[in-house]
N, C-alpha and C positions, 0 to 999 in steps of 0.2 A: 598584160596585153593578151588578148585573144587571137588566135590564128585558125585558119581554115587549112587543114592539112590530111595527109593520108594515114592510115591505121591499117597495119597489117594483119589479117585474119586468113583463115583457110589451113588445110593440112600441109604436112611437110611437102616441099617440092611442088606445091600447087598453092601459090599465093592468090589472095583475094583482097583487095583494100577498100575499105570505108572512106569515105570523104567525111572528116568529123570537125566540129568547132572544140577547141580546146584552149586552155590556158599555155601559152608558151614554154613555161617551165615545168608542166607536168608531162608524164608519159602520155603518148596519143592512145596507147592500148587500153590505159586504164581511167584516165580523168577526163573523158571527153563529156561534153555537155548535150551534144546532140548531133545525130548521123544526119548528113545531109545528101548523102548519095553513095555510089560504089563506082569501082572500076576493077575489071577483069583482065590482067595482062595477056592471057592467052588467047581470048576471043576479041580483045581490043575494045570490050564493052565500056562505055562511060555513060553514066546515067546519074543525074542530078535530079533530087526529088522535086524541088522548088527553086527555081532561079531567082525569083523575086525575092525571096527571104535571104538569099546570099547577097543581093544587092543592097537588100537592107541593113545586114550586118556591115558590109563594106562601108556604107555611108556613116555608120557609128564608129568606124575606126578599125574594124576587124582587117588583118593582113591575109592574104593568100601565101602559102608556101609557094616556091619557085616552081615545084613539079605540078601542084594543083593547077597553078596559072598556065603553064604550058599545055595541061590535058584540056583546059577550057579553050584556050586558043586553037588547039588542034581540031576539037570539035565543034568550032564555030559559035560558042556561047561567049556573047559580048557582056561586058559587065560594065 
């Protein structure tokens, strides 16, 4: 089953997260199929490259992780 979730990147004590499409059993850091956006927790910047593509994935059965769904709701991105 595919999931849309966060993958941590960045330096030590300076996290930066990518929103990635990955298989739920694989590590988000190394096995993702596509980068769909990013989230910077320090500046609270949340950006999705293509909302329509995410809607298409969800219509095909891809699930959002709880954190990604909360971030999308907080930034008024409806799916």
